[in-house]
N, C-alpha and C positions, 0 to 999 in steps of 0.2 A: 388554550394553555399556555401559550408563551408569555401571554400578559400576567398571569400568575407567577410564571418564573421570573420575570422582570422585576415583579413587584416584591418578590421575596429577597430579593438582592437590595433593594433600594429601602424597603420599608424599616430596617434594623436601625436606619439614621434617625427615625423619628421616635426612637425610645428616649422616654424623658429621663431614664437613669442616665444617660449619658452625660447630663450636666453636671452629676455628683461623681460620676467615674472618670470622666475626662476633661470636666470644666469647659464643655463646648455647648452650644446651645442645639437642642434637637432640630431636626427637620420638620416643618410645616406637613401635616397630614396631606392636604390638598395638593403641596407641591409634589408630594412623591408619586401621588396617583397620576398628576399631570404629566411628570417625566417618563412614568412606566406606560402611560397611555400613548405619548408621543413616540417613544422606542417602537413600541408595539405595533403602530399604524405602519410605521417605515418596512418593519420586517414583515408585516401580513400583505405590505403592497407587492412585494417580491414574490411572496408565495402567491398571491391571487394571480397576477399577470402569468408565472409559470403554468399554474393548473388551468388557467383559461386558455392558455395556448394548446396546451397539450389535450384539452378535452375538444377544442375546436378541431385539431387536426384528427382525431378519433372519431368525427361526427356526433359527439354527446351534445346536441343542440338544447336538448330540454334540460340539460344539468349544468349548463354554463354558469348559472346563477349561484350554484354552489361555490364556486371559486371565491366569490366576496363575502359569504357569510361565514363568521366562526361555527366551528363543529361541523358544518355542512361541507367544509373544504377538507375537513378530514375524512367523510364518508365520499368525497369525489377521488381523493388519494386511494381509497381502497378499490373504487370503479375503474380507476386507471390500472391498476395493479392487476387487476382480475383475481382469478380463484389461486387459493394457494394450497400446495398438495402436502400434507401432513402424514407420511407414511402413505397408506393405501386410500386415506379420506380425503376429501377435496373440501376446503372451507370456503364457502361463498359468502358473499356480503361481509366481508372482514371490515370493510372502511364503516360500514353499519355499527357494528361491535365496538370498534375502536372510538367513533364518535360518542357513542352511549357512554363508554367508560370514561372517557375525557371530560364530558359533560358533568358527571357525577363527582369525578376528581376536582374540577375546577369548583363545583358549588361548596363541596366540602372545605376546599382551602378558604375560600372568600368567607364561610361562617366562621371561620377562625380569625380572620384578618379584620373584618367590618367591625366586631365588636371592639377590638382593639383600637382601630383608628378612632371609633366614636369615643372611647375614654380617653385617648391622647387628646381629640379635639376639644373636649368638655372639660376637662381636668379631674375627670372622675376617676381617679388612680391614686394610689399610695405608695412612695418608694420605699423599698425593704433594704437590708443590708445586713450582712453576714461576714464574720471575719474569720480566717483560716489563718491559724499563725500571725503573721504581720501582714498578710494580704486582706484587704476588705473587698468584697463583692456587692454590687449593687444591683437590684432587680425592681420590679414593680408587681402590683397586684390591684385588681378592681377594688375600688372605694365601696363600702358600704350601701351607699345610695344608688349604685348602679343596680339596673334591673337583675333580680336573682335569676330568673328563668333564663336571660341572655347569658350570664356566665354559665350556667349549667350547658347552655347550647355550645358555648364556646369550648368547654372543657371535653364535651362529646366529640366535638369537631376535631380537637387535637387529636385524639386518639384514631378516630376515622379516618383522619387524613394520612396517616402512615399505611393505613390499609389500601386505600383506594389510590395512593401514589404507587404502590407496588402493581396494583392490576393495571393501572394506567401504562406503567412502564413495561409489564409483560404485553398487552394489548399493542403499543406501540413498536415492540422490537418486531412482532410478526408483521405488523403492516408495513414498516418499513423494509424488512426481509422481501416481502412480495413485492414492493413497489422498485426498490434497487434492483432487485432480479431482472424485473422486466426493463429498466431503464439504463443499468450499469451492471451487467451481469458478470463482467471480467473484474470487478474491484467492488461488489456490493458489501462485503463483510465489513471493511474498514468505514464504509458510509453508514452502515447502521450503527455501529459503536459510536462514531461521531455523533449521528441523530439523537442518539439516546441522551451520550454524556451532555452535549450541547444541543438542547432543542431547537434554538433558534437557527442553527445553521442548516436545516432542512429546508426552511425557506430560500436560501441562497442556492443551495443544490438543485432544487426544483426549478428555480429560475433559470440555473445552468444549463439543466437537461430539457428545456422546453421545446428546443427543436430536433431531440431525438426521437427516433421510430422505436416502440417497444418490441420487444422480442420474447419468444418462448423460450425459457431457461433452460428447459429439458432439451428441447432440439438444440440449443446452442450450447451445451455441455456435450451432446452425442456428437456434433459437428467437430468439436474441437477435440475430442477423444480420437475422433476418426484421422483428422488431420496429423496429430501425433502419433497414431499408429503407422500413419502412411512415411512419416518422416524417420522413425525407428525401421521400418521395412526399407526404405532406400538406403539407409546407413549400412544396417547389419544384416540384411537379407530378408527372406519372406518369413523365416523362423523366429527372428527377432533375438537370435544368440548373439551375443556382442562377441564372443570367442569363436564364431565362425568365419572370421576374415579380419584382414588387417583394418582398423577402423581409418588408417591414415592412407588408403587407396592402393594398398599392394601389400604383397606377402613378404615380410623382411627377411624369410628363410626359404624363400623359392628360389633363389639363384644367388648371383654374385652380388653381394650389397652396395658393390660401386658402378654398378653398370656394367660392366664389360665381361670376357669370356673367363671363366674360372681358371682355366689353365693357361691363359694367353696373358699378354701385359697389361699392366695397370692402365686402367681407364682415368679419364679426367676426374679429379677428386680423389683418387686412391692415394693411400701412404706413400711416399716415396722411399726406395729402396736404399739404404744409407751405403751400401755396397754397389750403386750402380753405375759408377765410373769404372767398374773393371767388369766388362763384359764376361759372362760365365764361360764361351768358347774360347778365350786367350789366358795365354799363361801371364800373369801379372809381372813376372821378373824375365820376360822375354827380352827386353831391351838391354839386357845385361848377358844375354847368351853370346856364344862365339858365332861369328859369321852372320848375325843378324843385321840389318838396315839400322839406321837411326830412325826412331818413329817419333809421333807427338807425344807431348806429354802425358797423355791419357791413354797410350798405347794405341792410337789410331793410326791410320796410314798417312803418311804425308800427301799433302794435294799435288795431284797429277801425276802419282803413282797408282800401280795397282796394288791389291793386297798380297800378290806374291813377293818371295824375296829374290832379288836380283842383284848380281854384282856389278859395279860401276866400272866398264872395261877401260875408262880413261883415266882412272886415278889408282895410285900406287898403294898396294896392301900396307896396313901400318905395321911399322916394325915393333918386335919383340923386346920390351925394355930389359928384360933378364936374360937376353940371348948372348 
């Protein structure tokens, strides 16, 4: 199916109406097919190598050839993915269903492209134009000498192409979900989205995952949930109550927040007392009291003396200036 996607991107350059609309010569039909085939071969080579390696590691010796055959490679992807659970039901052979839908979608798309390519190559077409305001639109249609049955077939294929593209997209979504759940369970959602929007990306993802071992998605999620539950239990307790304890390792209200005794002195890190220079058991004005010895600036006892007040026997008492 990747070939059809690539051809859909290149084939519009073969439209003969480009000469009248843009003044450029259209691409030759055979050139478009060669470019699409060359790009497809490179992409399919990555996909084939990845599927072959995965199947060989899984012991699928009888199915190794499927990795190198278009549509059969889609079947092999389903076999590598295994069963897919939809509610209580299990879907077996999902790859076979997806391969059948892909084959029909590819056939319908080619039924539409091949008649157009033949008309472009043989010149059996007519350029049409329509004007809307000042803008002129150019198109093309099959000429009268083109086989009428083939024209009807192309018209039917044009309608059926939309139907089968939708069916193929749905089948690819389920197939990729089953596959990436087995080989990339932690990030399978965005890989499925990428694989559906850009189909060629699947080939490179398969090649990148060729060395991985498949896992049971249900068991993987159960183990992940159990690991998360244990983390919650170790952090919040056996009942998982975030308010059952302090998540930062201790109870901030269970004691002195600064680490010391609540009634004692401040522990390291406690706010400083702005009046700490005046001890609570001293009179801050005692240096001006009568009969007191001279003391330090902060009310402390001078070095070499005790805390008791003693008179200096060798000195003369100060005179009263008002006597």
